[in-house]
N, C-alpha and C positions, 0 to 999 in steps of 0.2 A: 404621435398619438395613435394613429390608425395601426401602425405596426405593433405597438405594445398591446393594444386592444385585441388584435388578431391573435397574437401569441397567447394571451390570457384566455381568449375564447376557445381556441382549438386545443390548447394544453389542458384546460379544465374538462373539455368534452372527452379528450382521450383518457384522462384519469377516471372519469365516471364510467366510461365504456370499459375500461380495464377491470374495475372492481366488479361490475355487474355482468360482463359478457366475456371479455378476453381471458381473464384469470380462470373462471370455471372451465372454459374450453381447453386452455393450456393444461390445467390440472387433470382433466379427464384424459387427455392425451398421455401425460406422464404416468398416470396410474394404470393405464391399460396393460394388462398382462401381469401386474404385480400382485402379490398375495399378502394377506394379513399375517401378523405374527403367528407362527406355528408351534412355538414352544409353550404349550398350555398344559394345565392339569386335566386329567381325565375326569369325567363326571363322578366316578366312584372312587377317586383317589383318596386314600387316607391322609394324604398331604395337603388336602384343601385347607386353606388357612381359616382361622376364626375371623369373623366379620362383625364389626359394629356399625349399625345403621343410625345415622343422625338425622333428626327431623325437628325443625323449628316451626311452631304453629301459632297462629293468632286467629281466633274466631273461625274455626274450621269445622263446626258441627255438621255442616252439610256433607263433608267428605271423609271425616277422620275414621269412621268405623270401616268404610270400604277400604280405606288406605291400610289400616292395620290388618284386616283380614286378608287382603290380597298379598301383603308382604309375607305373612306366615304361611300362605298357601303356596309353598315353594318346594322345589326339588332339592334345594340346598340343605345339608344336614342341620336340623333345628338346634342341635346341641352346640353348634358352632356360631349361632346367631345371637346377638343382643341388640335390642331396638331401643335406642335412647330418644325420648321425646321431650322437648322443652316447650312449654306454653308461655308465650310472651304476654302474660297478664291477660289472657283471654277473658272476655266478658260474656260469652254465650255458654252453651252447654259442652264445649270442648273438653274442659277439665273433667267433668263428671263422666263423659263418655269414655275418655282414656282410662280413668280410674276403674270403671266397670269392666272394661275389656282387659285390663291388666290381670284381673282374676282368672280370665280364660287363657291368657298368654303370659306365663310367668317370666318370659325372657324380655318383657317390657321394663324399662327403667324410666320412670316418669318424674320430671322436675318442673313444677309450676313456678314461674317467676312472679314476684309480687308487684313489679312495676315494669313498664315498657322498656325494653333493652335494645331492640332492633335485631334483625336476623343474624348478622355477623356475631354479635355478642352472645346470642343464645347458642349458636353452633360452636363457638369457641369454648363456652362453658361445658357443653356436652363432650366436646373433644378432649377436654382435660380429664373427664371421668372415664372415657373409653380407653381400652387397653389392647384391643385386637390389632394385628399387623395390617389389616385392611379396613379402611373406612368407606362406607357408602353414604353419600349425601343425597337427599331426595326432598321432594315437596309433597305437601298433603294431597294435592290433586293429581298426582302422578301414580298410576296403578301398575304394579308389576305383573308380568306374565309368570307362570310357574318356574321357568328356567332363567329368568332375567338375572338373578343374583349369580348363578353359576356362570353365565355367559360373560358377565363383567369380571368376575374374580379369577376365572381360569387363566387369564393372561399374566397374572403375577407369578407364575412359574418362571417367566423370563425376568431376570433381575434388571434388565434395561428398561422395563415398562414401569412408569411411575403413576400413570393415570389411564383409566378406561372410561369412555363416555358411552351412554346408552342411546338407543334409537327410539326417540320419542315420537309417537304417532297420535294424530288427532282422529278419533274414531268416527266423529260425525261433524257435519257442518250444515249451515243453512244458507240459502241463496239470499235471504233478506239482509244479512249482516256481512261481516268480514271474516268469519271463521273459515270460509273456503279459501280465502287469500292467505290466512295464517297457516292453514294446512299445507298449501303449496309452498309457502316460505319454509316451513319446518322440513318438508321432504327435501327441498333443495339444500338446506343447511346440513342435514344429516349426510347427504351425499358428499358435499364439499369437505366436511370434517373427516369422513371416512377416507377420502382420497388424500387429504393432507397427511393423515397418519400412515397410510400405505407408502406414500412417496418420501416423506421426510421424517416420519415419526413425530410429527409436530402438529397435532390437532390444535387449532387456535381457539381454545375456549370450549369446554364441554357444556352441554345444556345443564343448567343448574338443577333441573328437576330430577336428574338421575345420572350419577357418575360414581366411580370407585377410585380411591387414591391410596397409594401405599402410605402407611402411617409415617414412615421415615421421611417421606417426601411431602408431607402435609405441613403447610405454612399458613397459619390463620391470617385472614385479612385484618388490617387495622380496624379498630372499633369505629372509626369515622367513615369507613368505606361502605357504599351502598350495595355494591355487587361483589359479594365474597367469592362466588363460584369462579368468576373469571380470574380473580387474584390467585386462587388456589391453582387453577390450570396453568397460568403463566409462571408461577413459582416452580412448578414441576419442570418446565422447559429451562428455566434459569438454572436449576440444579444440574442440567445436563442429561436428564432422563427423558424417555419418550412418552408422548401422550397420543393415544389412538382412540378411534371410535369403533365400537363393535355393533354392527348392524343386527346381529342375532340377539342382542340384549334389548328386546322389545319391551316397551312400556307405553302406557296410554295416558294422555293428558286431555282433560276437558278444558278448552280455552274459552275465552270470552267471545261473544258474538257482537258485542257492542263497541263501536269505534271509540267513544269517549273513554271506556275502560282500558282499551289497549293503548290509547294515546297516553293516558296517565301512567300506565305501567312502563311504556317505552321511554317516556321522558325521564322517569326515575332511573331506569337502566342506563340511559344515555349519560346522565350526570355521573353515574358510577363508572361508566366506560372511560370517561376522560380522567377520572381519578386513577384508574388502572393504567391508562396510557402514560401518564406522568411517572407512575411508579416503575413501569417496565420499559421506559424509553431506551434503556441500554440494549434491549433485545431487537431494536430496529436496525442495528448495524452489526456487521456489514450487510448491506441490503441484498447482496448476491448469495448469501447463505439461505438455505431452505426455510428455516423458521422465520427469519427476518422478512424474506420475500413474501411468505404466506401472511405474516402479521400485517405488513403494509397492504397487501392486495386484498385480503379477505376482510379485515377489520378497519384499519385506520382510514383508508380511502373511503370506505362506506360511511364511517362516522363523519368524515369531512364533506360528504356529498352535498348536504344542504348549503354549505358555504360555497362549494364549487358551482352549484346551480345559480346562486345569486351572483357570483362573479361572472358566469357566462352571460347572465341576463344583462348586467351592466355593460360588459364589453360589447355585446351584440347591439345594445342601444347606441353606443358610441359609433360603431361601424355603420349602423343603419342610417344614422343622421348624416353620414358623409356622402350619401347618395348611392345610386345603383339599385339593383332589384334583388340581388341574392340575400343580402343581410336583412333587409326589411322582411322578406319572406321567411327567413330563418327565425327572426324575432317573433313573427306572427305564430310560427309553430311552437315556440317556447311558451307563449302566452296562452296557446290553445289548451295546454295540459291543465292548468288550474281552472280554465273555463269549463272543461269537460267534467272536472270534479264538482263544480257548481251544478252542472246539468245533471249529474248523477244524484245529487242531493235533491234537486227539484223533482226529478222523476220518482225518486223513492218516497218523498213526502207527499207528492201530489197524487198521481194516478197509481202509485204503488208498483211501478215498473222497476225491474232489477236486471241490469246488464252486467254480466261477468267481466267484460272488458273494462267498462267504466269503473267497476268496483276495484279492479286491480290498480287503475290510475288513482282512485281515491286512497287506497291503501298505501301506495308509493308516496304520494305527496303528504299524506297525514303523518306517516312514520318519519319522513324527513323533517317535517315541522316539529315532531316530538324530539328528534335528534338536536335540532337547533335550540329548542327550549331547554333541553337537558344541558347543552353546552353553556347556555347563559346562566343556568343555575349553578353549574360548576364554577364559572368565573366569579359569581357572587359569593360562593362559599357554601358548603353543605351544612345545613343547620341541624338536621336530625336524620337518623337511620331507621326510625320506626316505620312500619308499613301497614297498609290496609290490603287485605286479600282482594283480588280482582273478582268481580261478579262473573260467575261461570254458568254453564248450562243448567246445573242442578238448581241454582238460585233463580234462574230465569223461568223455570218450568212451573 
């Protein structure tokens, strides 16, 4: 029993350490000295392809005008852009605002839906109307820089490139909530995705808020899927094309500062991740290939981390009960993490003290709890794909 428990404890610890520490270090080493794809369109090239931008919205009156204006304030040729917007039965002023702005921007194609469909269904309906060779998928709260579209699309000069992800930046954060931790998470993820593309041409999942995909490599997610962007990304790799991240394709996202909002969003994403894991399980083998190794290391082990943490806790409890001093001390260390999360909550709600380090622990454990909840929802079966927008800075001000 003790031998089995020791194997489970140290094996689980190694897997968690691999996904959070060892893999990023190895990837940075492998990417050192390598260059991004160099076969690109020039900014003034007459061969720049036409682009159709796809956006699904639901009750986005707080951000939709800024979204539209920032999209058309671009260096990309406007006569090569068409902006398809689908409103998933919005109940606020979203539809009226888009209709008004369409008079100023004739390249907008607006489609209001009369009943809730869910984001994958809206995007697929818009994609069927789109005709351009390049599709750009985006979110309402992600705002483009003037050259974002060019930086995304330039890589499609290379026929091996099937998808290009954007570099999403959080422009502001507050010490009171978790936006600082979300900002750090996004910066780390952008770097990992870029390095995966440089080393293997296999970015494991573009950020859904901003990416471009070659139309011939676009495969819509099934209507029952919660996370369509990850499905689209992995389908590109399954087709044998490359997926890369372009750090110069800068765009800005206002994130939620409230832990319950991020917990709800990540639990939903987690359930969708396990749908995608089942759909693309064939890409997990052979594990020694670059895309499979990155898929396991970057995503799958991270999704399984809450289960590994529970396995570690149970195995450590068994070993601690067998006597000695090391495993009881290690068990105390494992239990100290959740205890510090409680301390962070008490300090925040009581004297209003905010510790950056305690907040990182809160972020880590709460997001793993969201992963666990999402896995449970996946096992029970996904009932609906409709969504509610996350409360963001604009709504909190």
